C-alpha positions as CSV (number, residue, x, y, z in Angstrom):
1,X,86.8,-130.1,154.1
2,X,87.6,-128.1,150.9
3,X,85.9,-124.7,150.8
4,X,85.4,-122.2,148.0
5,X,84.7,-119.1,150.2
6,X,87.8,-117.4,148.8
7,X,87.0,-118.1,145.2
8,X,83.6,-116.5,144.7
9,X,83.2,-112.9,143.7
10,X,81.5,-110.4,146.0
11,X,78.4,-110.5,143.9
12,X,78.2,-114.3,143.8
13,X,78.8,-114.5,147.6
14,X,76.0,-112.0,148.2
15,X,73.6,-114.2,146.1
16,X,74.7,-117.4,147.8
17,X,74.4,-115.9,151.3
18,X,70.8,-114.9,150.5
19,X,70.0,-118.3,149.2
20,X,71.4,-119.7,152.4
21,X,69.3,-117.3,154.5
22,X,66.1,-118.2,152.5
23,X,66.9,-122.0,152.9
24,X,67.4,-121.6,156.6
25,X,64.1,-119.8,157.0
26,X,62.4,-122.7,155.1
27,X,64.4,-125.4,157.1
28,X,65.7,-127.1,153.9
29,X,69.3,-127.9,152.9
30,X,70.4,-126.0,149.7
31,X,73.5,-126.3,147.5
32,X,75.0,-124.7,144.5
33,X,75.8,-127.5,142.0
34,X,77.0,-128.5,138.6
35,X,78.7,-126.3,135.9
36,X,78.9,-123.3,138.2
37,X,81.0,-125.2,140.8
38,X,83.1,-126.8,138.1
39,X,83.9,-123.5,136.4
40,X,84.5,-121.7,139.7
41,X,87.1,-124.2,140.6
42,X,88.7,-124.0,137.1
43,X,88.7,-120.3,137.2
44,X,86.5,-120.1,134.1
45,X,83.9,-117.3,133.8
46,X,80.3,-118.4,134.5
47,X,77.2,-116.2,134.7
48,X,74.8,-119.0,135.7
49,X,74.3,-120.4,139.2
50,X,72.3,-123.6,139.6
51,X,70.8,-124.1,143.1
52,X,69.3,-127.4,144.2
53,X,67.4,-127.9,147.5
54,X,65.8,-130.7,149.3
55,X,62.3,-129.2,149.0
56,X,60.5,-126.8,146.7
57,X,62.9,-125.0,144.3
58,X,60.1,-122.6,143.3
59,X,59.5,-121.5,146.8
60,X,63.2,-121.1,147.5
61,X,63.6,-119.0,144.4
62,X,60.7,-116.7,145.4
63,X,62.0,-116.3,149.0
64,X,65.6,-115.6,147.8
65,X,64.4,-113.0,145.3
66,X,62.5,-111.3,148.0
67,X,65.6,-111.0,150.1
68,X,67.7,-109.7,147.3
69,X,65.3,-107.1,145.9
70,X,61.6,-106.3,145.7
71,X,61.9,-105.8,142.0
72,X,63.1,-109.2,140.9
73,X,60.8,-111.1,138.6
74,X,60.8,-114.9,139.2
75,X,60.0,-117.2,136.2
76,X,58.8,-120.6,137.3
77,X,57.6,-123.8,135.6
78,X,55.4,-125.8,137.9
79,X,55.4,-128.9,135.8
80,X,59.2,-129.2,136.1
81,X,59.5,-127.7,139.6
82,X,62.1,-125.2,138.4
83,X,62.4,-121.4,138.8
84,X,64.9,-118.7,137.8
85,X,65.6,-115.0,138.1
86,X,68.2,-112.6,136.8
87,X,70.2,-110.5,139.3
88,X,73.0,-108.1,138.3
89,X,74.0,-110.0,135.2
90,X,73.8,-113.4,136.8
91,X,71.1,-116.0,136.0
92,X,70.1,-118.0,139.1
93,X,68.1,-121.2,138.6
94,X,66.5,-123.3,141.3
95,X,65.2,-126.9,141.4
96,X,64.3,-129.4,144.1
97,X,66.6,-132.4,144.5
98,X,65.4,-135.2,142.2
99,X,65.7,-138.9,141.8
100,X,65.4,-140.1,138.2
101,X,64.6,-143.3,136.3
102,X,64.4,-143.8,132.6
103,X,62.4,-145.8,130.1
104,X,64.7,-147.3,127.4
105,X,62.8,-145.7,124.4
106,X,63.1,-142.2,125.8
107,X,65.7,-139.9,127.4
108,X,62.9,-138.1,129.3
109,X,63.2,-139.3,132.9
110,X,60.6,-140.3,135.4
111,X,61.2,-137.8,138.3
112,X,60.6,-138.1,142.0
113,X,61.6,-135.9,144.9
114,X,65.0,-136.9,146.3
115,X,68.0,-136.0,148.4
116,X,71.2,-134.2,147.4
117,X,72.8,-137.7,147.1
118,X,70.1,-138.7,144.7
119,X,70.6,-135.5,142.7
120,X,74.4,-136.0,142.5
121,X,73.9,-139.6,141.4
122,X,71.9,-138.5,138.4
123,X,74.6,-136.1,137.2
124,X,76.4,-136.9,134.0
125,X,80.1,-136.6,135.1
126,X,81.9,-136.4,138.4
127,X,83.2,-132.9,137.7
128,X,79.5,-131.8,137.2
129,X,78.3,-133.6,140.4
130,X,80.3,-131.3,142.7
131,X,78.1,-129.2,145.0
132,X,78.7,-126.3,147.4
133,X,76.9,-126.5,150.7
134,X,74.9,-123.4,151.6
135,X,73.7,-124.3,155.1
136,X,75.0,-123.1,158.5
137,X,78.6,-123.9,159.4
138,X,79.0,-126.0,156.2
139,X,78.5,-122.9,154.0
140,X,81.1,-122.9,151.2
141,X,82.2,-126.5,151.8
142,X,82.4,-128.8,148.7
143,X,80.3,-131.9,148.7
144,X,82.2,-134.5,146.5
145,X,80.9,-138.1,146.7
146,X,82.6,-139.2,143.5
147,X,86.1,-137.7,143.8
148,X,85.2,-135.0,141.2
149,X,87.8,-132.7,142.7
150,X,90.6,-135.2,141.9
151,X,89.2,-135.7,138.3
152,X,89.1,-131.9,137.9
153,X,92.7,-131.6,139.1
154,X,93.8,-134.4,136.8
155,X,91.7,-133.4,133.8
156,X,89.5,-136.5,133.6
157,X,86.0,-136.9,132.3
158,X,84.3,-139.8,134.3
159,X,80.7,-140.8,135.0
160,X,79.5,-141.0,138.6
161,X,77.8,-144.3,138.1
162,X,78.8,-147.0,135.6
163,X,79.2,-145.4,132.1
164,X,76.9,-147.9,130.5
165,X,74.1,-147.0,132.9
166,X,74.8,-143.2,132.6
167,X,74.9,-143.3,128.7
168,X,72.1,-145.8,128.3
169,X,69.8,-143.6,130.5
170,X,70.6,-140.4,128.5
171,X,72.6,-141.0,125.3
172,X,73.3,-137.3,124.8
173,X,75.8,-137.7,127.6
174,X,78.1,-139.5,125.2
175,X,78.3,-136.3,123.1
176,X,78.6,-134.2,126.2
177,X,81.6,-136.3,127.4
178,X,83.3,-135.5,124.1
179,X,82.3,-131.9,124.2
180,X,83.6,-131.3,127.7
181,X,86.8,-133.1,126.9
182,X,87.3,-130.8,123.9
183,X,86.3,-127.6,125.7
184,X,88.4,-128.3,128.8
185,X,91.2,-130.2,127.0
186,X,90.5,-133.1,129.4
187,X,90.9,-136.9,128.8
188,X,87.9,-139.2,128.9
189,X,88.6,-142.0,131.4
190,X,89.3,-145.3,129.6
191,X,86.2,-147.3,130.8
192,X,84.0,-144.3,130.1
193,X,85.4,-143.9,126.6
194,X,85.1,-147.6,125.8
195,X,81.4,-147.5,126.8
196,X,80.4,-145.1,124.0
197,X,81.0,-147.2,120.9
198,X,78.6,-150.1,121.8
199,X,75.9,-147.6,122.7
200,X,76.4,-145.2,119.7
201,X,73.1,-146.2,118.0
202,X,71.2,-145.0,121.2
203,X,72.0,-141.4,120.1
204,X,69.1,-141.8,117.6
205,X,66.5,-141.3,120.4
206,X,67.9,-137.8,121.0
207,X,66.4,-134.9,119.2
208,X,68.4,-133.4,116.3
209,X,68.2,-130.0,118.0
210,X,70.1,-131.3,121.0
211,X,72.6,-133.1,118.9
212,X,73.4,-130.0,116.7
213,X,73.7,-127.9,119.9
214,X,76.5,-130.2,121.1
215,X,78.2,-130.3,117.7
216,X,78.2,-126.5,117.5
217,X,79.7,-126.3,121.0
218,X,82.5,-128.6,119.8
219,X,82.9,-126.5,116.6
220,X,83.3,-123.4,118.7
221,X,86.1,-124.8,120.9
222,X,89.8,-123.7,120.5
223,X,90.7,-127.1,118.9
224,X,87.6,-128.7,117.4
225,X,89.6,-131.4,115.7
226,X,90.0,-133.1,119.0
227,X,86.2,-133.5,119.4
228,X,85.6,-134.7,115.8
229,X,88.4,-137.3,116.2
230,X,86.6,-138.6,119.4
231,X,83.3,-138.6,117.5
232,X,84.8,-140.6,114.7
233,X,86.8,-143.0,116.9
234,X,83.7,-143.8,119.0
235,X,81.5,-144.3,116.0
236,X,79.1,-141.5,116.9
237,X,80.1,-139.4,113.9
238,X,79.1,-142.2,111.5
239,X,75.6,-142.1,113.1
240,X,75.0,-138.3,113.4
241,X,77.0,-136.9,110.5
242,X,77.8,-139.8,108.0
243,X,78.8,-137.4,105.2
244,X,81.8,-136.2,107.2
245,X,82.7,-139.7,108.4
246,X,82.9,-140.8,104.8
247,X,85.8,-138.4,104.2
248,X,88.1,-140.7,106.2
249,X,90.4,-143.1,104.5
250,X,93.0,-143.3,101.7
251,X,92.4,-145.3,98.6
252,X,95.5,-146.9,97.0
253,X,95.8,-148.0,93.3
254,X,99.0,-148.7,91.5
255,X,101.0,-146.9,94.2
256,X,98.9,-143.8,93.8
257,X,97.3,-142.6,97.0
258,X,95.7,-139.4,98.2
259,X,95.6,-137.5,101.4
260,X,93.1,-138.5,104.0
261,X,90.3,-135.9,103.5
262,X,88.9,-136.3,107.0
263,X,92.1,-135.4,108.7
264,X,92.8,-132.7,106.1
265,X,89.4,-131.2,106.9
266,X,90.1,-131.2,110.6
267,X,93.4,-129.4,109.9
268,X,91.7,-126.8,107.8
269,X,89.1,-126.4,110.6
270,X,91.7,-125.8,113.2
271,X,93.5,-123.4,110.9
272,X,90.3,-121.4,110.5
273,X,89.9,-121.3,114.3
274,X,93.5,-120.0,114.6
275,X,92.6,-117.2,112.2
276,X,89.6,-116.1,114.2
277,X,86.9,-117.7,112.0
278,X,83.3,-117.5,113.4
279,X,80.8,-120.5,113.6
280,X,79.8,-120.3,109.9
281,X,83.3,-119.9,108.5
282,X,84.1,-123.0,110.6
283,X,81.2,-124.8,109.0
284,X,82.5,-123.8,105.6
285,X,85.8,-125.4,106.5
286,X,84.0,-128.6,107.6
287,X,82.1,-128.8,104.4
288,X,84.6,-127.5,101.8
289,X,85.7,-131.0,100.7
290,X,82.5,-132.8,101.7
291,X,81.8,-134.0,98.1
292,X,85.2,-135.6,97.6
293,X,84.0,-139.2,98.3
294,X,81.2,-138.6,95.7
295,X,83.6,-137.3,93.0
296,X,86.6,-139.5,93.7
297,X,87.9,-141.1,90.4
298,X,91.2,-142.9,89.5
299,X,92.7,-141.9,86.2
300,X,95.4,-144.2,84.7
301,X,98.8,-142.6,84.7
302,X,97.5,-139.6,86.6
303,X,96.2,-140.8,89.9
304,X,93.2,-139.7,92.0
305,X,91.0,-136.9,91.0
306,X,88.0,-135.1,92.6
307,X,86.8,-133.1,89.6
308,X,83.8,-130.9,90.4
309,X,83.8,-131.5,94.2
310,X,83.4,-127.8,94.8
311,X,80.1,-127.6,92.7
312,X,78.8,-131.0,94.0
313,X,79.7,-130.0,97.6
314,X,77.8,-126.7,97.2
315,X,74.7,-128.6,96.1
316,X,75.0,-130.9,99.2
317,X,75.1,-128.0,101.7
318,X,71.3,-127.4,101.9
319,X,70.6,-131.1,102.3
320,X,73.2,-131.4,105.1
321,X,71.9,-128.2,106.8
322,X,68.4,-129.6,106.7
323,X,69.4,-133.0,108.1
324,X,71.5,-131.4,110.9
325,X,68.8,-128.8,111.7
326,X,71.2,-125.9,110.9
327,X,69.5,-122.7,109.8
328,X,68.3,-122.6,106.2
329,X,68.9,-118.8,105.8
330,X,71.7,-116.5,104.9
331,X,74.1,-118.5,107.1
332,X,73.5,-121.6,104.9
333,X,73.9,-119.5,101.7
334,X,77.2,-118.1,103.0
335,X,78.6,-121.6,103.7
336,X,77.3,-122.8,100.3
337,X,79.0,-119.9,98.5
338,X,82.3,-120.6,100.1
339,X,82.2,-124.3,99.4
340,X,81.4,-123.5,95.7
341,X,84.2,-120.9,95.4
342,X,86.9,-122.4,97.7
343,X,89.1,-123.6,94.7
344,X,88.9,-120.4,92.7
345,X,91.6,-118.2,94.3
346,X,94.2,-121.0,94.3
347,X,93.3,-122.1,90.8
348,X,94.0,-118.6,89.6
349,X,97.6,-119.0,90.6
350,X,98.1,-121.9,88.2
351,X,97.8,-119.6,85.2
352,X,98.5,-116.0,84.4
353,X,96.3,-114.1,86.8
354,X,94.2,-112.0,84.5
355,X,92.2,-108.9,85.5
356,X,89.1,-110.5,84.1
357,X,89.4,-113.6,86.3
358,X,90.0,-111.4,89.3
359,X,86.9,-109.3,88.5
360,X,84.8,-112.4,88.3
361,X,86.0,-113.6,91.7
362,X,85.4,-110.3,93.3
363,X,81.8,-110.0,91.9
364,X,80.9,-113.7,92.8
365,X,82.4,-113.6,96.3
366,X,81.2,-110.0,96.9
367,X,81.0,-109.2,100.6
368,X,82.3,-112.7,101.5
369,X,85.6,-112.3,99.7
370,X,87.7,-111.9,102.9
371,X,86.1,-115.0,104.4
372,X,86.8,-116.9,101.2
373,X,90.5,-115.9,101.2
374,X,90.8,-116.8,104.9
375,X,89.4,-120.3,104.1
376,X,91.8,-120.7,101.1
377,X,94.7,-119.8,103.3
378,X,93.6,-122.3,105.9
379,X,93.2,-124.9,103.2
380,X,97.0,-124.9,102.6
381,X,97.9,-128.0,104.7
382,X,100.7,-129.9,102.9
383,X,103.3,-131.6,105.0
384,X,105.8,-130.5,102.4
385,X,107.2,-127.1,103.6
386,X,108.2,-126.1,100.0
387,X,104.6,-126.7,98.8
388,X,103.2,-124.6,101.7
389,X,105.6,-121.7,100.8
390,X,104.7,-122.0,97.1
391,X,100.9,-122.0,97.6
392,X,101.1,-119.3,100.3
393,X,103.2,-117.0,98.0
394,X,100.8,-117.6,95.1
395,X,97.8,-116.8,97.3
396,X,99.5,-113.5,98.3
397,X,99.9,-112.6,94.6
398,X,96.1,-113.2,94.2
399,X,95.3,-111.0,97.2
400,X,97.6,-108.3,95.8
401,X,95.9,-108.4,92.4
402,X,92.5,-108.3,94.0
403,X,93.5,-105.1,95.9
404,X,94.7,-103.5,92.6
405,X,91.6,-104.4,90.6
406,X,89.2,-103.4,93.4
407,X,90.9,-100.0,93.8
408,X,90.6,-99.4,90.1
409,X,87.3,-100.9,89.2
410,X,85.2,-100.5,92.4
411,X,83.5,-103.9,92.0
412,X,82.7,-104.8,95.7
413,X,78.9,-105.0,96.2
414,X,78.7,-104.4,92.4
415,X,75.6,-103.5,90.5
416,X,75.8,-103.0,86.7
417,X,75.6,-99.3,85.8
418,X,72.7,-100.0,83.4
419,X,69.4,-101.2,84.8
420,X,66.8,-103.4,83.1
421,X,64.4,-100.5,83.1
422,X,66.8,-98.3,81.1
423,X,67.3,-101.1,78.5
424,X,63.5,-101.4,78.1
425,X,63.0,-97.7,77.8
426,X,65.9,-97.3,75.3
427,X,64.7,-100.0,72.9
428,X,60.9,-99.8,73.6
429,X,60.7,-103.3,75.2
430,X,58.6,-105.0,77.7
431,X,60.1,-107.6,80.0
432,X,61.6,-110.2,77.7
433,X,64.7,-112.4,77.1
434,X,66.4,-109.6,75.0
435,X,66.6,-107.5,78.2
436,X,68.5,-110.3,79.9
437,X,70.8,-110.7,76.9
438,X,71.7,-107.0,76.9
439,X,72.3,-107.0,80.7
440,X,74.6,-110.0,80.3
441,X,76.5,-108.3,77.5
442,X,77.2,-105.3,79.7
443,X,78.2,-107.5,82.7
444,X,80.6,-109.6,80.6
445,X,82.0,-106.5,78.9
446,X,82.9,-105.0,82.3
447,X,84.3,-108.2,83.7
448,X,86.3,-108.9,80.6
449,X,87.7,-105.3,80.7
450,X,86.2,-104.3,77.3
451,X,84.5,-101.3,79.0
452,X,85.0,-99.6,82.3
453,X,82.6,-99.9,85.2
454,X,80.9,-96.5,84.5
455,X,77.6,-95.3,83.1
456,X,78.6,-93.6,79.8
457,X,80.8,-96.4,78.4
458,X,78.2,-99.0,79.5
459,X,75.4,-96.9,77.8
460,X,77.3,-96.8,74.5
461,X,78.0,-100.5,74.8
462,X,74.3,-101.2,75.4
463,X,73.4,-99.3,72.2
464,X,76.0,-101.2,70.2
465,X,75.0,-104.6,71.4
466,X,71.3,-103.8,71.0
467,X,71.7,-102.9,67.4
468,X,73.8,-106.1,66.8
469,X,70.9,-108.3,67.9
470,X,68.4,-106.4,65.8
471,X,66.9,-104.0,68.3
472,X,65.9,-100.4,67.4
473,X,66.6,-97.4,69.6
474,X,63.3,-95.6,70.3
475,X,63.5,-91.8,70.3
476,X,62.8,-90.4,73.7
477,X,60.2,-87.6,74.2
478,X,61.7,-84.4,75.2
């Protein structure tokens, strides 16, 4: 019998021994189960321990907490028969063993009390059905009815029961199979994989919140492209995120083709991950070319174009965030800004890089400039090494020019040196369009390099432009 006694930390063993003591006092079998066991065997960090017992999980939680410390607060949910507490940085959750059955129109199960065998049968994958016995002489032994240990060793995702039954009962498990395969770099067993495509429409009964949680977990893996390829190949992506699925394919006219924008996007996403990009920079990578199918045109003698896909894509971002139930806050605005600007740095390299163009880029990108440049660097994905060298060198020239202009003009987090209030006071105005006109003159003058980014030059420029449009300077009272 395989045992994990030598794998648990001192802290974890202390918790498990107290669970065992409480279970013995109640005369009920108890087990650690699920992700905790899987990660323990894989050597992955885990701060959550799931306990299942053949009896009341709530009572076992209370009794265990009492043995560990008098100060532990136990949270419990009577309707679900679950309880949990926090002990020395570890969350310990308890539930009674359950037997489940499902109605076809819902992923919410009908639950009955059950045995450990019933509980393992309802688990999604063999590697998540592994349990650790916490009773008597069996303490520390692995309970493995579905050869989960072998699947763990061989890197296989497999369902305990038939995959059709498992996925039909709870369609979210299809996405979880792909997520675990991506996180752990495992393969999905052939029969399990083949069962997903015929059931893909069943994912529609799952709440969008649960779906986006799984998508984000895939996005945050070390190589998210693997997960998105699985989502596409099984047909799930076409159901849950059709805008991204539509990127796939290469149109061919008169021997003119274009790169497959789906696989290009996945390469950009992986490149962003390799450069340390956070969740929202990764979403910017996913969406940077999202409007290419909408803007794709064939021009005789020239080939395929995607004119304006940056602007159209930026307009699509709020709709996509709304549909996917992503936050409609500053995170969405960050992604939208990067989608709108992602062509700008590279386009600057196709002409003489003027200070004016650099100033405008700095002001528009503002505090997100570094993220934008990282995305642009990740967007260089040509299979032609010479092209990669050329674009990388040009981007470095842009970065160098940005440093020079920033150091001289101090434009980051820029606010014009002349306020609207001062314009109104100088020309005796109330809020009106002329105030905006003068402010725009000053902004454009600084960005074009006609005046420096400082108060005195901007003030004189304000007076000049005000007189040009027929305003009168009002003498100020001493």
